[in-house]
C-alpha positions as CSV (number, residue, x, y, z in Angstrom):
1,M,-10.6,6.8,-0.5
2,V,-10.0,3.4,-2.2
3,V,-10.0,1.5,1.1
4,T,-13.2,3.3,2.1
5,S,-14.9,2.3,-1.2
6,I,-13.8,-1.3,-0.9
7,V,-15.0,-1.6,2.7
8,A,-18.3,0.1,1.7
9,V,-18.9,-2.4,-1.1
10,G,-18.1,-5.3,1.3
11,I,-20.5,-4.0,3.9
12,L,-23.2,-3.5,1.3
13,T,-22.7,-7.0,0.1
14,V,-23.0,-8.5,3.6
15,V,-26.1,-6.4,4.3
16,A,-27.7,-7.3,0.9
17,V,-27.1,-11.0,1.5
18,S,-28.5,-10.8,5.0
19,L,-31.6,-8.7,4.1
20,L,-32.4,-10.6,0.9
21,G,-32.3,-13.9,2.8
22,V,-30.2,-15.8,0.2
23,G,-30.1,-18.7,2.6
24,K,-33.4,-18.6,4.5
25,E,-33.8,-22.2,3.7
26,N,-30.2,-22.9,4.0
27,K,-28.4,-20.9,6.7
28,D,-25.1,-22.6,5.9
29,A,-25.1,-21.0,2.5
30,T,-25.6,-17.6,3.9
31,V,-22.8,-18.0,6.4
32,A,-20.5,-19.2,3.6
33,I,-21.3,-16.3,1.3
34,V,-20.9,-13.7,4.1
35,T,-17.6,-15.3,5.3
36,S,-16.3,-15.4,1.7
37,A,-17.2,-11.7,1.1
38,F,-15.5,-10.7,4.4
39,G,-12.4,-12.7,3.4
40,I,-12.2,-11.1,0.0
41,V,-12.6,-7.6,1.3
42,S,-10.0,-8.2,3.9
43,T,-7.5,-9.6,1.4
44,V,-8.0,-6.7,-1.1
45,V,-7.7,-4.0,1.6
46,T,-4.5,-5.7,3.0
47,A,-3.0,-6.0,-0.4
48,Y,-3.8,-2.4,-1.3
49,L,-2.3,-1.1,2.0
50,G,0.8,-3.2,1.5
51,I,1.4,-2.0,-2.0
52,K,0.8,1.6,-0.9
53,A,3.2,1.3,2.0
54,T,5.9,-0.2,-0.3
55,A,5.4,2.5,-2.9
56,N,5.6,5.3,-0.3
57,T,8.8,3.8,1.2
58,S,10.3,3.4,-2.3
59,A,9.5,7.0,-3.2
60,K,11.0,8.3,0.1
61,A,14.2,6.2,-0.4
62,S,14.5,7.5,-4.0
63,E,14.2,11.1,-2.8
64,G,16.7,10.5,-0.1
65,L,19.2,8.9,-2.5
66,A,18.7,11.8,-5.0
67,A,19.3,14.3,-2.3
68,A,22.4,12.5,-1.0
69,L,23.9,12.1,-4.5
70,G,23.1,15.7,-5.3
71,E,24.9,16.9,-2.3
72,S,28.0,14.8,-2.9
73,I,28.3,15.0,-6.6
74,G,28.8,18.4,-8.2
75,Q,27.6,20.5,-5.3
76,G,30.5,20.1,-2.9
77,D,33.3,22.5,-2.5
78,D,36.2,22.4,-5.1
79,K,38.9,22.1,-2.4
80,P,41.4,19.3,-3.0
81,D,40.4,16.1,-1.2
82,P,43.4,14.1,0.1
83,A,41.3,10.9,0.1
84,H,40.9,11.2,-3.7
85,G,44.5,11.9,-4.6
86,G,44.3,15.7,-4.2
87,R,41.4,16.0,-6.6
88,G,38.2,17.8,-5.8
89,R,35.2,15.8,-4.8
């Protein structure tokens, strides 16, 4: 949803600049504005997706760690464990 909104704003900006003819007298200015808008939209979308991917990975890692610790601490059997000097896990 966020990425779609950002892309929509970028497209509207490019269309508005093109239709309003910001640079009818100076085509170089129009090209510079459109190129800058495209670069900004690309940067923001890439940053958003990178942060989202990192957050998702972190959440999955935390869930996996919690599950692993929950299984090995306090939820194991109470049989003596020779590796821990005969104590339970």
